[in-house]
VEXVEXKE-852417 format. One record per residue (C-alpha): y, z negated, x; residue number from 1; residue in three letters. Coordinates in nm, 4 decimals. Example, Ala and Ser with C-alpha at 12.3 -4.5 7.8 and 13.67 -1.06 7.14 Angstrom:
# residues 2
py, pz, px, pos, code
-0.4500, -0.7800, 1.2300, 1, ALA
-0.1060, -0.7140, 1.3670, 2, SER
# end
This chain:
# residues 291
py, pz, px, pos, code
-4.0377, -12.8371, 13.3481, 1, MET
-3.9372, -12.8014, 12.9779, 2, VAL
-3.6982, -12.4974, 13.0636, 3, SER
-3.9718, -12.3447, 13.2749, 4, MET
-4.2367, -12.3640, 12.9873, 5, LEU
-3.9888, -12.2083, 12.7446, 6, SER
-3.9055, -11.9276, 12.9766, 7, SER
-4.2734, -11.8616, 13.0326, 8, LYS
-4.3290, -11.8577, 12.6621, 9, GLU
-4.0414, -11.6207, 12.5923, 10, SER
-4.1679, -11.3936, 12.8896, 11, GLN
-4.5110, -11.3962, 12.7174, 12, GLN
-4.3732, -11.3106, 12.3758, 13, ARG
-4.1729, -11.0338, 12.5432, 14, CYS
-4.4787, -10.8843, 12.6962, 15, GLN
-4.6710, -10.8844, 12.3693, 16, VAL
-4.3806, -10.7130, 12.1974, 17, GLY
-4.3534, -10.4549, 12.4643, 18, VAL
-4.7369, -10.3999, 12.4262, 19, LEU
-4.7404, -10.3475, 12.0534, 20, LEU
-4.4432, -10.1232, 12.0729, 21, ARG
-4.6252, -9.9213, 12.3459, 22, ASP
-4.9372, -9.9237, 12.1464, 23, PHE
-4.7576, -9.8032, 11.8210, 24, TYR
-4.5549, -9.5278, 12.0044, 25, ASP
-4.8652, -9.3858, 12.1431, 26, ARG
-5.1168, -9.4116, 11.8335, 27, LEU
-4.8846, -9.3699, 11.5214, 28, ARG
-4.9604, -9.0100, 11.5426, 29, CYS
-5.3277, -9.0546, 11.5637, 30, ARG
-5.5062, -9.0101, 11.2148, 31, PRO
-5.6514, -9.3023, 11.0429, 32, VAL
-6.0296, -9.3267, 11.1356, 33, ILE
-6.1280, -9.5287, 10.8246, 34, ALA
-5.9754, -9.6802, 10.5137, 35, PHE
-6.0676, -10.0141, 10.3859, 36, GLY
-6.0151, -10.0339, 10.0066, 37, ILE
-6.0765, -10.2918, 9.7325, 38, SER
-5.9675, -10.3724, 9.3907, 39, TYR
-5.7597, -10.7082, 9.4057, 40, PRO
-5.9524, -11.0287, 9.4475, 41, LYS
-6.2845, -10.8581, 9.5769, 42, SER
-6.2894, -11.0037, 9.9349, 43, GLY
-6.0693, -10.7249, 10.1225, 44, ARG
-5.8204, -11.0033, 10.2703, 45, THR
-6.1372, -11.1813, 10.3967, 46, TRP
-6.2680, -10.8787, 10.5639, 47, LEU
-5.9295, -10.7767, 10.6997, 48, GLU
-5.8969, -11.1160, 10.8796, 49, VAL
-6.2298, -11.0845, 11.0350, 50, MET
-6.1957, -10.7260, 11.1401, 51, VAL
-5.8567, -10.8389, 11.2821, 52, SER
-6.0044, -11.1178, 11.4687, 53, LYS
-6.2601, -10.8745, 11.6292, 54, VAL
-6.0088, -10.6657, 11.7540, 55, TYR
-5.8067, -10.9657, 11.8708, 56, SER
-6.0808, -11.0827, 12.0749, 57, GLU
-6.1448, -10.7243, 12.2407, 58, LEU
-5.7770, -10.6810, 12.3131, 59, THR
-5.6284, -11.0201, 12.3720, 60, GLY
-5.3636, -10.9460, 12.1230, 61, VAL
-5.3032, -11.2311, 11.8801, 62, PRO
-5.4577, -11.2081, 11.5399, 63, VAL
-5.1347, -11.2525, 11.3555, 64, LEU
-4.9594, -10.9662, 11.5409, 65, ASP
-5.2517, -10.7332, 11.4589, 66, ILE
-5.2596, -10.8316, 11.0764, 67, LEU
-4.8844, -10.7883, 11.0582, 68, LYS
-4.9184, -10.4137, 11.1667, 69, ASN
-5.0917, -10.3496, 10.8374, 70, ARG
-5.3081, -10.0931, 11.0173, 71, GLU
-5.5677, -10.2098, 11.2758, 72, ILE
-5.5880, -10.0341, 11.5907, 73, TRP
-5.5446, -10.1436, 11.9325, 74, MET
-5.6441, -10.0388, 12.3041, 75, GLU
-5.9652, -10.1706, 12.4218, 76, TYR
-5.9667, -10.2709, 12.8172, 77, ARG
-6.2996, -10.3925, 12.9547, 78, ARG
-6.4710, -10.3665, 13.2865, 79, SER
-6.1881, -10.1426, 13.4252, 80, GLY
-6.2041, -9.8996, 13.1319, 81, CYS
-5.9640, -9.8195, 12.8648, 82, SER
-6.0369, -9.6701, 12.5315, 83, LYS
-5.8656, -9.6632, 12.1789, 84, LEU
-6.0193, -9.8638, 11.9122, 85, LEU
-6.0718, -9.6954, 11.5798, 86, PRO
-5.7676, -9.7070, 11.3629, 87, ARG
-5.8319, -9.8849, 11.0184, 88, VAL
-5.6079, -9.8926, 10.7369, 89, HIS
-5.6554, -10.1859, 10.4698, 90, PHE
-5.5036, -10.1564, 10.1159, 91, SER
-5.5727, -10.1390, 9.7340, 92, HIS
-5.5396, -9.7770, 9.7542, 93, GLY
-5.2843, -9.5147, 9.6958, 94, GLU
-5.2054, -9.4648, 9.3128, 95, ASP
-5.3883, -9.7726, 9.2296, 96, ARG
-5.2519, -9.8217, 8.9005, 97, VAL
-5.2834, -9.4751, 8.7954, 98, ARG
-5.6538, -9.5013, 8.9063, 99, ILE
-5.7043, -9.8230, 8.6929, 100, CYS
-5.5478, -9.6312, 8.3975, 101, GLN
-5.7924, -9.3590, 8.4444, 102, GLY
-5.4992, -9.0935, 8.4995, 103, LEU
-5.5670, -8.9627, 8.8608, 104, ALA
-5.7351, -9.0275, 9.1866, 105, PHE
-5.5486, -8.9502, 9.5084, 106, PRO
-5.8310, -8.7466, 9.6802, 107, LEU
-5.5845, -8.5837, 9.8982, 108, GLN
-5.5221, -8.9081, 10.1102, 109, TYR
-5.8996, -8.9793, 10.1732, 110, TYR
-6.0882, -8.6491, 10.1579, 111, ARG
-6.1396, -8.6215, 10.5288, 112, ARG
-6.1770, -8.9866, 10.6331, 113, HIS
-6.4207, -9.2628, 10.6215, 114, ARG
-6.3957, -9.5059, 10.3306, 115, VAL
-6.5501, -9.8610, 10.3070, 116, PHE
-6.4941, -9.9921, 9.9511, 117, LEU
-6.5453, -10.3705, 9.8881, 118, THR
-6.6533, -10.4668, 9.5417, 119, VAL
-6.7406, -10.7821, 9.3552, 120, ARG
-6.8995, -10.8561, 9.0215, 121, ASP
-6.6110, -10.7698, 8.7830, 122, PRO
-6.6872, -11.0959, 8.5927, 123, ARG
-6.5708, -11.3093, 8.8963, 124, ASP
-6.3030, -11.0477, 8.9886, 125, VAL
-6.1241, -11.0946, 8.6681, 126, VAL
-6.1292, -11.4834, 8.6865, 127, VAL
-5.9804, -11.4734, 9.0227, 128, SER
-5.7482, -11.2153, 8.9398, 129, HIS
-5.6211, -11.3842, 8.6490, 130, TYR
-5.5320, -11.7092, 8.8493, 131, TYR
-5.3626, -11.4949, 9.1075, 132, HIS
-5.1632, -11.3204, 8.8892, 133, GLU
-5.0488, -11.6220, 8.6587, 134, LYS
-5.0134, -11.8825, 8.8986, 135, PHE
-4.9148, -11.7082, 9.2269, 136, HIS
-4.7216, -11.3968, 9.1055, 137, TYR
-4.6153, -11.5239, 8.7773, 138, ASN
-4.6982, -11.1805, 8.6192, 139, ARG
-4.9083, -11.2960, 8.3296, 140, PHE
-4.8414, -11.5652, 8.0668, 141, GLU
-5.1364, -11.5494, 7.8303, 142, GLY
-5.4812, -11.7119, 7.8329, 143, SER
-5.7593, -11.6002, 8.0532, 144, ILE
-5.9192, -11.4471, 7.7285, 145, GLY
-5.6146, -11.2260, 7.6863, 146, GLU
-5.6080, -11.1196, 8.0537, 147, PHE
-5.9459, -11.0096, 8.0301, 148, VAL
-5.8835, -10.7748, 7.7352, 149, ARG
-5.5487, -10.6607, 7.9029, 150, SER
-5.4926, -10.2777, 7.8567, 151, ARG
-5.3701, -10.1185, 8.1778, 152, SER
-5.2473, -9.8159, 7.9913, 153, GLU
-4.9834, -10.0383, 7.8200, 154, ASP
-4.7898, -10.0604, 8.1344, 155, TYR
-4.6043, -9.8069, 8.3691, 156, ASP
-4.7862, -9.6419, 8.6652, 157, GLU
-4.6053, -9.8479, 8.9131, 158, LYS
-4.6210, -10.1699, 8.7506, 159, ASP
-4.8910, -10.3892, 8.8820, 160, PRO
-4.9895, -10.5447, 8.5548, 161, ARG
-5.1362, -10.1841, 8.5072, 162, GLY
-5.4264, -10.3188, 8.7168, 163, MET
-5.5021, -10.6413, 8.4704, 164, HIS
-5.8174, -10.6702, 8.2783, 165, GLY
-6.1727, -10.5883, 8.3052, 166, VAL
-6.1470, -10.2355, 8.2095, 167, MET
-5.8832, -10.1652, 8.4861, 168, ALA
-6.1454, -10.3149, 8.7286, 169, CYS
-6.4173, -10.1032, 8.5818, 170, VAL
-6.2252, -9.7923, 8.5918, 171, ARG
-6.1251, -9.8517, 8.9741, 172, PHE
-6.4866, -9.9031, 9.0633, 173, MET
-6.5958, -9.5899, 8.8720, 174, ASN
-6.3146, -9.3550, 9.0429, 175, ALA
-6.4351, -9.4645, 9.3870, 176, TRP
-6.8026, -9.4184, 9.3081, 177, ALA
-6.7292, -9.0779, 9.1355, 178, ARG
-6.5419, -8.9240, 9.4357, 179, HIS
-6.7628, -9.0742, 9.7258, 180, ARG
-6.9181, -8.7432, 9.7986, 181, SER
-6.5761, -8.6005, 9.8759, 182, LYS
-6.5032, -8.8457, 10.1685, 183, PHE
-6.6121, -8.7783, 10.5318, 184, ARG
-6.8345, -9.0853, 10.4729, 185, SER
-6.8606, -9.3796, 10.2230, 186, PHE
-6.9643, -9.7232, 10.2755, 187, LEU
-7.0027, -9.9829, 9.9783, 188, PRO
-6.9578, -10.3417, 10.0879, 189, LEU
-7.0480, -10.6160, 9.8215, 190, PHE
-6.8641, -10.9433, 9.8172, 191, PHE
-7.1959, -11.1166, 9.7242, 192, GLU
-7.3666, -10.9803, 10.0408, 193, ASP
-7.0711, -11.0628, 10.2530, 194, MET
-7.1015, -11.4332, 10.1278, 195, ARG
-7.4601, -11.4587, 10.2079, 196, ARG
-7.4387, -11.2806, 10.5515, 197, SER
-7.0885, -11.2179, 10.6780, 198, PRO
-7.2219, -11.1220, 11.0325, 199, GLU
-7.4457, -10.8340, 10.8764, 200, ASP
-7.1291, -10.7025, 10.6654, 201, THR
-6.9282, -10.7030, 10.9765, 202, LEU
-7.1707, -10.5270, 11.1824, 203, ARG
-7.2138, -10.2450, 10.9092, 204, SER
-6.8315, -10.1938, 10.9191, 205, VAL
-6.8225, -10.1419, 11.2760, 206, PHE
-7.1178, -9.9333, 11.2829, 207, ARG
-6.9585, -9.7032, 11.0209, 208, PHE
-6.6459, -9.6804, 11.2239, 209, ILE
-6.8689, -9.6201, 11.5529, 210, ARG
-6.7542, -9.9125, 11.7681, 211, LEU
-6.9978, -10.1446, 11.9155, 212, HIS
-6.9178, -10.5172, 11.9128, 213, VAL
-7.0873, -10.7956, 12.1031, 214, PRO
-7.2755, -11.0447, 11.8842, 215, ASP
-7.0626, -11.3237, 12.0260, 216, ASP
-6.7330, -11.1495, 11.9078, 217, VAL
-6.9010, -11.1045, 11.5624, 218, ILE
-6.9783, -11.4721, 11.5604, 219, ALA
-6.6154, -11.5667, 11.6452, 220, THR
-6.4780, -11.3624, 11.3760, 221, ALA
-6.7105, -11.4825, 11.1184, 222, VAL
-6.6149, -11.8498, 11.2067, 223, GLN
-6.2328, -11.7643, 11.2070, 224, PHE
-6.2725, -11.6086, 10.8644, 225, GLY
-6.4716, -11.8882, 10.7183, 226, SER
-6.3526, -12.0284, 10.3826, 227, LEU
-6.2467, -12.3687, 10.5237, 228, GLU
-6.0523, -12.1819, 10.8048, 229, ASN
-5.8822, -11.9466, 10.5690, 230, MET
-5.7617, -12.2294, 10.3524, 231, LYS
-5.6151, -12.3964, 10.6875, 232, LEU
-5.4358, -12.0671, 10.7655, 233, LEU
-5.3004, -12.0303, 10.4234, 234, GLU
-5.1510, -12.3859, 10.4578, 235, ASP
-5.0110, -12.3108, 10.7869, 236, ASP
-4.6428, -12.2053, 10.7884, 237, PRO
-4.6654, -12.0674, 11.1328, 238, ALA
-4.9455, -11.8200, 11.0041, 239, PHE
-4.6828, -11.6060, 10.8279, 240, ASP
-4.8651, -11.3328, 10.7068, 241, TRP
-4.8278, -11.1740, 10.3453, 242, TYR
-5.1972, -11.1470, 10.2941, 243, GLY
-5.2261, -11.5478, 10.3063, 244, LEU
-4.9003, -11.6399, 10.1563, 245, GLU
-4.8946, -11.9775, 10.0126, 246, LEU
-4.8575, -12.0337, 9.6555, 247, SER
-4.6173, -12.3075, 9.4917, 248, SER
-4.9094, -12.3784, 9.2444, 249, ASP
-5.2589, -12.4663, 9.3777, 250, LYS
-5.4168, -12.2669, 9.0953, 251, ARG
-5.2645, -11.9554, 9.2601, 252, GLY
-5.4045, -12.0064, 9.6147, 253, ARG
-5.5131, -11.6645, 9.7877, 254, LYS
-5.8250, -11.8417, 9.9097, 255, VAL
-6.0026, -12.0218, 9.6133, 256, ARG
-6.3745, -12.0981, 9.5880, 257, THR
-6.5489, -11.7880, 9.6824, 258, GLY
-6.8229, -11.8923, 9.4376, 259, ILE
-7.0819, -11.6151, 9.3266, 260, ILE
-7.1039, -11.6362, 8.9539, 261, GLY
-6.8031, -11.8910, 8.8917, 262, GLY
-6.7095, -11.7145, 8.5926, 263, TYR
-6.9842, -11.8716, 8.3936, 264, ASN
-6.7679, -12.1999, 8.4074, 265, SER
-6.4377, -12.0503, 8.3657, 266, GLU
-6.4966, -11.7987, 8.0722, 267, LEU
-6.5681, -11.8676, 7.7065, 268, ALA
-6.8962, -11.7262, 7.5722, 269, PRO
-6.7108, -11.4655, 7.3679, 270, ASN
-6.5228, -11.3458, 7.6854, 271, ASP
-6.8348, -11.3019, 7.8856, 272, ILE
-6.9977, -11.1123, 7.5882, 273, GLU
-6.6794, -10.8894, 7.5740, 274, TYR
-6.6960, -10.8256, 7.9550, 275, ILE
-7.0581, -10.7587, 7.9633, 276, ASN
-7.0131, -10.5091, 7.6669, 277, LYS
-6.7432, -10.3194, 7.8735, 278, VAL
-6.9579, -10.3159, 8.1843, 279, ILE
-7.2845, -10.1961, 8.0330, 280, ILE
-7.1094, -9.9286, 7.8388, 281, SER
-6.8621, -9.8159, 8.1103, 282, THR
-6.9551, -9.9018, 8.4476, 283, LEU
-7.0917, -9.6229, 8.6800, 284, ASP
-7.4727, -9.6526, 8.7181, 285, PRO
-7.3828, -9.6460, 9.1038, 286, TYR
-7.2923, -9.9993, 9.0708, 287, TRP
-7.6133, -10.1036, 8.9081, 288, GLY
-7.6457, -10.4304, 9.0477, 289, ARG
-7.3791, -10.5443, 8.7958, 290, TYR
-7.5200, -10.4047, 8.4862, 291, LEU
# end
């Protein structure tokens, strides 16, 4: 019995591998339908997990296999019909450091595509980014106050430390807002809205890429992407995906609290005052809810 189960499992894994290779061979030349972009610690990983779960539910392909492909695309078979699901690519964007340094914007990558950008209050972003850079990647040694005031221009254009600091975050948000009319279409997604109603945010994404998803599938994806389950996935060695790579220091966890306005208990008054001055003087009015 044990050998039969092992053989069956091996056969199933082989079949999944063949399916994925076949999908890739047939779809790799298809253009990306949409880009899912965000500055670090703004909710992109959470959204990517939920979208991947939807694709998993529609196709039967394990969600981990979809996540590991970096680009979300798959074939959808239902009621005897077969169609290709929209191809979506999640990332922090091309030339991300140069964007944060105010040096360039890689419009050539996005001009003809749909772009949905996930943003979050820069005050909360810099706190979460600080913990991740200091305790997960060990790329920062100073205090949170020093991190807030980091100068992205002090680093090489390929150095991820060039994305440190509130000014880098604001420049990133401004650049995408400034170029939004150059994309095929643009959809801003707000972390705060996603926390209040992840179902509505997920539906807006699928409307944007023109894919109808049943309500029960949306509900399943939201449950899978809940804060509690994301923490379990991060702790699970079997869920081997770079996006939820477990930190050796609990302070550097990918999934933290998700609290809106948590910066108030993390930052000193003078740090908040500094950030507010940067936001008021620099942030594009398009992001007026954060002014």
